[in-house]
N, C-alpha and C positions, 0 to 999 in steps of 0.2 A: 623292120624282121621285128617278129617278135620273143622275147625273154624264151623262153622252150626252143625256141631253130635256133640259138646259138651255139656254135661246137664248142664253146666250153662248158655248156647246159648236157650233152651225152653221157659223162659217165655220172653227175650229181643226180641227171633222168633216172640212168641206173639203182642207187643210189636210191632211190626214194621210193622206186615200187619190189624194194624186194624188205627195209629195213618198215617193222610192223611203227607206232609214235604211242613214245614211252606220252605221259601227261601227270603232268606230275599236283593236277587238278582240275574238279569239273563249277569249282564253283561261279570262277570268270563267269562262263557262257553265261549262268545261272541267272546273274544280278543279286548275289550274297553275299551282304557283305562281311552281318554282323554271327559270323556258324560255329559252332564247332566241331575243328579238323579233329575226329578218330576214326582218321583215314589213309597217313604215312607212319604211322608208329614211332613218329616223334617223342620223344621222351620228352612228359613233363612233373616228374616230381622232383628231380633235381632246382636245387633251391634257387632261385632265376634274383634275391637279389643277392646270397654271398659268392656269384655263378657276374653276376655284370659286377660287384666288387669288385672281384681278380681280374675285370676286365678291363675296369678304369685303373687299373695296377701297373695292370701292362701295361698297358697304355704309354708313360712317363717311361720305360723301364727297355723301350730302343725308339733308333731311329732312321724315324719309312722314309726318307731320301737315297739312304743306303741299301746294297744287300742283302744285310752281315743278316745271321740267320744261328739262333740253336742250336742247323735241325742235328747236328754232332750228343749231342748232349741228347733231343729226345726220342733219337733210335739210341741210345742206351737205357734210358726210362724205360724205354716199350723191352726195350730184352734185359735186363735186370728182372720184369713183370713179370717176362714167357718164362725163363729161367733158356737162357740164347746171347749169342752175340751182339753188338752193333753189327757188325757184319752179315749180319742174320737179316736185316731188318730195313725192305722199301718199303719207302713212307709215299701213297698219293693224296694224292684230291679227290678225295672218296675211292672206297674199294671200287666206285663203276669205274674211277680215270687207271683201276691199279687194273681190274680184269680186262678192259681194250688192253693196255700194254698187253698184259700174257696174250693175248691170243693175236692181235700185231706180229708181232715177238717170236714164236710159239711156231704161229698155221701161217702158209699156203693156203693162196685155194685149193688145190689138189692132194693138202690134207684131209683130216675128220674129227670130227668132237662129240662127246655123250655130256647128255642135259637129260641129268634125271630128271625127273614132272611129276604133280604138276611139280614151278618151283619158283623164283626169282626171275621175273622177266627178260633184266636187265645182259643174262645170259644167252640170252639167243639173240637179243635185240642187236649186241653186234653184234653179233654169229654170221648175224641179217648182212649188219651193214658192212661188211669186212668179200662179204659172198665167198662163207668158206660156208664147204659140209655137215654135216652135221647133225645124228639118232636121235629119239625121245626117246629115252627109258622109264618105263613107268615107275614107280613107288608100289610094293603092294600093297595089299585094298588093310593094309593099318599102320600107313602111310612110312610100313621099316624098307629099306633095302634092299632089295632083289638081283645080288649081287651077285648071281647063275646068268639072269640078261641081263645085267650090264659085262661081263667078260664075256661075254658071245656075242655081244657086240660090237665088241674088239675087232677092225680091221687093221690088216697090216698097216694104216697110211692113220690108223691114232690118234694123236698126241695126247689131246685134254681133257679127263672130263672133270666134269663139274659140281658137284655136288654142294650142298649147306646141311648147314645142320647147325642148331635148330633149325630148321625146314619153311621159307618163307612160301605158303603159306598155311603149309599147317601143323605147323611149329614145338614137330614131334624132334626131337635130336636120337641124331644115328646110330649104330648101337658102335663102340669103338671098335669092335673085333672085326664087326662089316669094313667096314673102310681098314685091316691092315690086313687082311683076306685082300681086296682091292692093290693094295699095294706094294704084294707082295707075290699075283701075278702076275699080276701083267706092267707095264715098263711106261707105257702112258701119265706123262702128266696130272694127281692129279690137286686142286684148285679147291678145298674143303672152307666152306666160303661161311666163316663163324663172324657175324654180324653181329647174334645178336650175345654175345658175353662179351663179358667183365674176361676174362683171361681161362681158359684150360691146359688143370693138371694134365689132365688123361692124352690129350690130343699134341703137345709142347714135347715134350719122353720123343717120339716116333720120330722129328728133325734130326737127331740124332743116327736114325736105324735109314731110313728112307729120303731119298737125294731128291727124291717124284715126289713129295709132297713137300704142299705152299698151302699154308694155311693163312684165310682172308680173314680181319679183324678192321674196325673205323672204330671213333667218337661219336660213330652220329648217332646212336641208343640207346647203349648203359652211362654213357657218359656228359651225355644229352645237349652234344657240340653240333646237331646237322644241320647250321646256320656256317658252319668255318669250312664242312669238308677234307676230315684229318679222315688218312686211310690209310690201312699201314696192311702189309705184305711179312709170313717170314716162313723163311725157308735155305733149300744151302747157299752157301753163304757166295760161291763161285758164278752164281745162276744169278742173285743178287745183287753180286758186284758187279757185273754184264751189267744189267736190265739199268742203274745204277745209273754204271761212269760211264756207258755206250748207250741207249736207247733211246729212256728219258728225259729226258727237256729238263735243262738245270733250273734249281727255286719254282721244284713242285707244289711250295707249299706259301702262301705267304704270310711274313717275320712276324707278322697279330697271333694267327692259328700255332703257330710257332710256339711264339713267347704262353699264351696261353692256352695248351693242350697241356705246357709245360706245369701250369698256375695250377691247372686243375690234380695233377698229379703227382702235386706235395698235396694235396687237399682230398688224396683219397678216401674221407671219410666221409664225401661229399655222395660220389658215387655209388660205394656202399650201404652209404644208409637210404637214395632215395631208388635203390636196384632192393634193397627190403620191403621197403613198401612202396614198386608194385607190386609184390609175390603176395604182400600178403591180397592188397586190391583188385589181383586180381583172380584170390582165390573165391574169393566174395563173389566177384561178376559172373564169374563160372556159377556155383554156387546159384548165381541168380538167374541164371539165361536157363540150368538145366530144368532146375522148378514152372517153368513158362511150354505152358502146350503148345507142340508141332515143333520145339526147336532143339535142337541135336550139338551141344557146345562140346571143340573136343582139346582134349588133356591140352596143355601151354609149356616150353620152358621158353616162352619165350617175351614179350609186356602188349603181345596181344591173342587174341583170342580168335579163333575160325569158330563159325556156327553151320549147320545145318535147316534150314527151315522148311518148316510147312508151305509158307506164302511162299506165294515167285516174291523170287529176290531181287532183281529187275525192281518190282515195286515197293520193294521194303523201302532201298537207299533213297525213292525215290520221293514217297511220305516221309522221311526223316528227313531229308533233304529237303522241303519245306518247314519244320521245324528248327531248324536250321543247325543241322547236327549229320558230316561230314560222316559215311564210312563206306568199306573198300567192298565192294558187288564186286565175286569172286566166279559165282556163277560156279556149273557142276568138277566140283574134283575126286576126281574115278568113279565110288561110285552110290557121289553125293551130289543131293543135287541143289540149287536154291543157296547157296553158301555164301557164306557175307564175313568182310576179320574187321573190328574193332580195335586198334589201340586201347591200353589200358592205361587210364586217365587217371586220380585224384577222384577218393570217394564222389563227392558235390558231381563230377558232373559229372561219372560215371552212372547216378540216382538220376539228373536227367537225362545218362541215354538209354536206361532200362524202363522212365520212368516212360519217354516216348517209344518205345521199341511197344515196349505196352497197348498203347493204345491207335498202333497200326495193326497189332494180332489180336483187332478187336475184333 
């Protein structure tokens, strides 16, 4: 009997047919060993020596043989940073796990979701995996929210609207007024993904008014802990409590991840300093891209820049890979063709990228 014909393969085969593949990297298939990865929006500005020092100090602070964890302390510190209560915080193994948790908890296969596009591919992938119905609503040509179109797309069975702000891959932050209109005019759960922000004093106050708002954050980007997978959601206390106590599996984070996150929150100046460095380098890189013939960069409030090129984007990506540099080939973004996304990294690395790009564009 073949693997595919086994009785227990039916559901798995259906999932495979409807779910897109999420590729973390393509360098392995090309045999590239020593490469500069500017495709994953990782934070390379966090001082690695200081971060490793915190990690080594953390190792001596707990017994890995036990389930003990300071997870409530971490929730409390994140709540304090966001002017909320610990009961409003839900922790997850990266915000990706939380996206999946909300989808399987809120949506049945008869329900409907809205994804505002172009955006982070994980929303669509999770919805496909669970066999959920969803509609895609395009941003305006200036990358702002088309509120009328979103509201007109809401059906009686629509339960979730996914918004990413600042948005990946466009890099822009959406108008708080638009977000609030959506919260007022619909009774859908609005998942506002703010993965690229340290905090946001403009959106956190909305939580006290709108019980249908959930804000997603992560320590993978601005905090530089991508490898430790620490994500969190902020929302209505009752909703977070149900998900935490009755839906989510116990121990969503390793004790090590919790302890390192706590140590980094106690040394927040490392994060702030890295963020300031990134902003300066992003400005320099934007100006450099803008000076290149046939290249159109877009303003960004994230640690990456989206740019459109006159040359074919796939060919640009492949030629950069031959130089040991990996960027993300985005393709067409609304009316802009041949778009690529590059992570902002320290100056010496961006010089290497820009020099290679100039050679490719010749």
